[in-house]
C-alpha positions as MATLAB code, in Angstrom:
seq = 'XXXXXXXXXXXXXXXXXXXXXXXXXXXXXXXXXXXXXXXXXXXXXXXXXXXXXXXXXXXXXXXXXXXXXXXXXXXXXXXXXXXXXXXXXXXXXXXXXXXXXXXXXXXXXXXXXXXXXXXXXXXXXXXXXXXXXXXXXXXXXXXXXXXXXXXXXXXXXXXXXXXXXXXXXXXXXXXXXXXXXXXXXXXXXXXXXXXXXXXXXXXXXXXXXXXXXXXXXXXXXXXXXXXXXXXXXXXXXXXXXXXXXXXXXXXXXXXXXXXXXXXXXXXXXXXXXXXXXXXXXXXXXXXXXXXXXXXXXXXXXXXXXXXX';
ca = [
      -0.150   -0.040   -0.152;
       1.396    3.415   -0.961;
       1.395    6.329    1.510;
       1.111    9.835    0.534;
       4.036   12.190    1.241;
       2.009   13.985    3.896;
       1.933   10.709    6.220;
       4.410   10.642    9.020;
       5.423    7.723   10.934;
       7.279    7.546   14.446;
      10.767    6.715   14.556;
      10.225    3.669   16.488;
       7.304    1.343   16.753;
       5.211    1.950   19.714;
       6.252    5.807   19.668;
       3.661    8.638   18.462;
       3.949   11.840   16.789;
       2.391   14.808   17.398;
      -0.636   16.415   15.835;
      -0.435   19.657   13.610;
      -2.365   22.571   14.211;
      -4.632   21.961   11.116;
      -5.293   18.318   12.706;
      -5.983   19.736   15.729;
      -8.597   22.084   14.378;
     -10.158   19.482   12.207;
     -10.978   17.539   15.703;
     -12.688   20.262   17.168;
     -16.372   20.561   17.689;
     -18.109   22.539   14.833;
     -21.466   24.016   16.502;
     -24.733   23.178   14.337;
     -26.900   25.998   13.400;
     -29.162   27.265   16.111;
     -27.092   25.953   18.953;
     -25.674   29.614   20.003;
     -29.005   31.400   18.663;
     -28.704   33.412   15.592;
     -25.236   34.478   15.872;
     -21.904   32.504   15.954;
     -20.281   30.836   18.957;
     -17.089   33.110   18.628;
     -19.244   36.406   18.976;
     -21.605   34.954   21.851;
     -18.503   33.670   23.802;
     -16.861   37.254   23.571;
     -20.430   39.010   24.215;
     -20.648   37.170   27.637;
     -16.914   37.042   28.567;
     -17.578   40.974   28.447;
     -20.466   41.089   30.649;
     -18.745   38.838   33.217;
     -15.676   41.289   33.452;
     -18.527   43.994   34.058;
     -20.411   41.638   36.572;
     -17.317   40.898   38.753;
     -16.650   44.664   39.229;
     -19.688   44.903   41.342;
     -20.025   43.995   45.106;
     -23.078   41.455   44.280;
     -20.515   39.152   42.371;
     -17.616   39.013   44.864;
     -18.757   35.941   46.579;
     -19.091   34.066   43.205;
     -16.069   35.434   41.241;
     -13.537   33.063   42.186;
     -13.369   29.439   43.404;
     -14.199   28.659   47.028;
     -11.040   28.492   49.019;
     -11.192   24.947   50.151;
      -8.448   25.706   52.663;
     -11.029   27.825   54.460;
     -14.211   25.548   53.763;
     -12.683   21.845   53.532;
     -16.165   20.862   54.158;
     -17.360   22.403   50.689;
     -16.331   19.769   48.076;
     -18.221   17.009   50.013;
     -21.480   19.045   50.110;
     -21.462   20.780   46.730;
     -21.007   17.858   43.768;
     -20.268   20.270   40.784;
     -18.071   23.379   41.803;
     -18.132   26.571   39.330;
     -17.722   30.253   39.638;
     -17.768   33.171   37.351;
     -13.842   33.061   36.499;
     -14.099   29.567   35.710;
     -17.256   29.770   33.144;
     -15.091   32.926   31.979;
     -12.124   30.570   31.134;
     -14.445   27.927   29.846;
     -15.632   30.404   27.605;
     -12.361   31.587   26.310;
     -11.406   28.299   25.326;
     -14.487   27.461   23.684;
     -15.465   24.450   26.123;
     -19.260   24.760   25.613;
     -20.454   23.370   22.745;
     -23.719   24.784   22.984;
     -25.537   27.886   24.792;
     -27.519   25.326   26.865;
     -24.364   23.730   28.282;
     -23.401   27.285   29.336;
     -26.429   28.106   30.849;
     -26.875   24.839   32.791;
     -23.465   25.562   34.351;
     -24.557   29.356   35.144;
     -27.797   27.717   37.116;
     -25.429   25.592   39.379;
     -24.074   29.036   40.995;
     -27.667   29.393   42.745;
     -28.005   25.779   43.150;
     -24.437   25.292   45.016;
     -25.138   28.215   47.095;
     -28.965   26.393   48.050;
     -27.080   23.344   48.514;
     -24.251   24.762   51.299;
     -26.176   27.446   52.778;
     -29.168   27.642   54.870;
     -32.430   28.307   53.107;
     -33.548   31.933   53.118;
     -29.671   33.116   53.835;
     -28.799   36.319   51.944;
     -25.865   34.589   50.231;
     -28.670   32.307   48.429;
     -30.672   35.263   47.478;
     -27.539   36.958   46.029;
     -26.651   33.456   44.208;
     -29.776   33.466   42.798;
     -29.868   37.123   41.648;
     -26.245   36.697   39.877;
     -27.689   33.424   38.161;
     -31.006   34.864   36.896;
     -28.856   38.039   35.761;
     -26.389   36.082   33.727;
     -28.946   34.100   32.244;
     -31.281   36.701   31.319;
     -28.464   38.751   29.639;
     -27.501   35.380   27.869;
     -30.836   34.931   26.224;
     -31.220   38.362   24.963;
     -28.608   38.411   21.902;
     -29.017   41.947   21.563;
     -27.596   42.936   24.941;
     -23.777   44.259   25.164;
     -23.814   45.982   28.462;
     -25.082   44.181   31.474;
     -25.185   47.058   33.821;
     -28.387   48.503   32.933;
     -29.960   44.980   33.056;
     -28.384   44.762   36.774;
     -29.831   48.288   37.664;
     -33.185   46.896   36.507;
     -33.312   43.676   38.254;
     -31.826   44.345   41.432;
     -34.825   47.193   42.404;
     -36.959   43.779   42.038;
     -34.851   41.384   43.495;
     -34.053   43.076   46.650;
     -36.671   44.897   47.407;
     -37.753   43.035   50.457;
     -34.422   41.815   51.555;
     -33.969   44.731   54.230;
     -37.208   43.857   55.621;
     -36.606   40.138   56.095;
     -33.208   40.963   57.248;
     -34.616   42.762   60.451;
     -36.689   39.648   61.210;
     -33.817   37.275   60.842;
     -32.190   36.142   64.212;
     -29.176   35.027   62.505;
     -26.611   37.903   62.108;
     -24.127   36.063   59.863;
     -26.491   36.160   56.983;
     -26.488   40.151   56.613;
     -23.760   40.193   53.900;
     -22.743   37.563   51.173;
     -20.456   35.101   52.165;
     -19.289   31.680   51.307;
     -20.586   29.682   54.299;
     -23.189   30.037   57.283;
     -22.623   26.936   58.594;
     -20.060   27.650   61.381;
     -22.162   28.832   64.233;
     -23.573   27.560   67.686;
     -27.164   26.057   67.648;
     -28.599   26.353   71.091;
     -31.833   24.523   72.042;
     -33.091   25.612   75.452;
     -35.945   23.306   76.948;
     -35.863   24.693   80.342;
     -39.617   24.802   81.109;
     -40.163   21.375   79.410;
     -41.327   19.660   82.590;
     -44.124   17.091   81.804;
     -45.538   13.877   82.578;
     -45.100   12.654   79.029;
     -42.487   14.790   76.746;
     -41.525   13.989   73.439;
     -38.495   16.205   72.219;
     -37.003   15.347   68.913;
     -34.079   16.952   67.066;
     -33.697   15.901   63.484;
     -30.081   16.550   62.624;
     -30.153   14.809   59.131;
     -28.672   18.073   57.432;
     -26.572   19.111   59.906;
     -23.234   18.605   57.764;
     -20.625   20.933   58.993;
     -17.079   21.469   59.634;
     -17.389   22.659   62.948;
     -21.013   22.618   64.598;
     -21.577   23.082   68.215;
     -24.983   21.915   69.246;
     -25.874   22.303   72.805;
     -28.902   20.938   74.589;
     -29.878   22.414   78.176;
     -31.793   19.820   79.971;
     -31.637   21.092   83.532;
     -35.353   21.183   83.908;
     -35.954   17.550   82.234;
     -37.274   16.373   85.413;
     -40.062   13.909   84.477;
     -41.696   10.636   85.335;
     -41.387    9.595   81.621;
     -39.033   11.289   79.421;
     -38.636   10.601   76.016;
     -35.486   12.637   74.150;
     -34.468   11.515   70.479;
     -31.624   12.494   68.576;
     -31.554   11.559   65.070;
     -27.847   11.998   63.927;
     -27.989    9.782   60.689;
     -26.472   12.786   58.748;
     -23.990   13.897   61.327;
     -20.824   13.786   59.161;
     -18.373   16.112   59.966;
     -14.453   16.616   60.451;
     -14.923   18.098   64.100;
     -18.444   17.630   65.780;
     -18.812   18.928   69.329;
     -22.339   17.586   70.791;
     -22.852   17.947   74.479;
     -25.661   17.129   76.634;
     -25.979   18.600   80.129;
     -27.746   16.197   82.264;
     -27.265   17.481   85.743;
     -31.036   17.650   86.645;
     -32.150   14.313   84.656;
     -33.475   12.978   88.106;
     -36.281   10.660   87.099;
     -37.868    7.518   88.236;
     -38.412    6.156   84.308;
     -36.046    8.115   81.801;
     -35.458    6.935   78.444;
     -32.488    8.818   76.606;
     -31.760    7.446   73.205;
     -29.295    8.450   70.715;
     -28.846    7.095   67.243;
     -25.320    7.170   66.047;
     -25.883    4.968   62.964;
     -24.346    7.681   60.707;
     -21.741    9.108   63.064;
     -18.851    8.565   60.844;
     -16.125   11.042   61.494;
     -12.499   11.651   61.476;
     -12.565   13.200   65.274;
     -15.768   13.033   67.004;
     -16.284   14.078   70.345;
     -19.205   12.920   72.146;
     -19.737   13.687   75.874;
     -22.416   12.716   78.632;
     -22.335   14.439   81.669;
     -23.931   12.078   83.857;
     -23.145   13.436   87.577;
     -26.802   13.792   88.366;
     -28.257   10.672   86.824;
     -29.519    9.253   90.233;
     -32.353    6.975   89.420;
     -34.351    3.945   90.553;
     -34.887    2.999   87.094;
     -32.347    4.403   84.506;
     -32.292    3.670   80.716;
     -29.850    4.925   78.766;
     -29.038    3.386   75.384;
     -26.693    4.461   72.544;
     -26.796    2.460   69.530;
     -23.387    2.544   68.130;
     -23.469    0.081   65.211;
     -21.973    2.652   62.787;
     -19.562    4.127   64.743;
     -16.840    3.755   62.187;
     -14.202    6.313   62.790;
     -10.318    6.820   62.802;
     -10.273    8.697   66.090;
     -13.619    8.371   68.041;
     -13.802    9.621   71.716;
     -16.715    8.886   73.555;
     -16.913    9.550   77.302;
     -19.426    8.955   79.834;
     -18.980   10.222   83.201;
     -20.784    7.942   85.907;
     -19.316    9.500   88.973;
     -22.747    9.999   90.651;
     -24.096    6.939   89.445;
     -25.109    4.739   92.491;
     -23.498    1.215   92.847;
];
């Protein structure tokens, strides 16, 4: 078989030869008609790049301008499946990464989706992410737009019209300004007046996934003949979880205290129960540790006051 003069073979069998620039261009995807609207992909990519450059000069886009710092928020990549930000989208537009406009719009929506996944519902950062995503999508859908600032000024009046009133009613001070995470906080469940003959107090912690979560239950007034207190910790997956139960006043004839720890999988879990006042005729204390799989698990029960 005769080969043309343009065919190049490697010097040794098993080696390879680099592609020429022309051969590389031939392998690139060529957009079909309509995949980028009426314009070409090159035109639309440059138009949207210019819009991102404008948007990142505004304070509203600062939390989404660069990738999340995983040194500061190492749990982010364990919660968010598809990481993205405005600089990543811009770089992909420059490299013509997106074959279709629909692929670009899909990734833009993930700015809002990731904020909703990692932060608390109703947090200001979530509202801001939704605004930035909606702003970008509105700009992308209108091929006649070349300046995103007028659109920003129009949309922000509607998007943030009720934000100040909602922030005044919000007890969480950390959500007043945009940020990457609102999970590093202390949650206190005060149940001092819960004095009853038949008390059922349940804390569902399936979504308590955090790098540093402090959850405290004050049970000084939990004095009851029949107390049922349940903590569901199926999703308590954390690098450093502090969970404390103060049971100094748990003096009862029949106390049922159950901790479901089937999903307590952690690198360093500290779980402490203070039972100095657990003086009872019939005390039932159960810990289900079937799934306590950990590299370094610290589980302590102080029973100094338990009568022998």
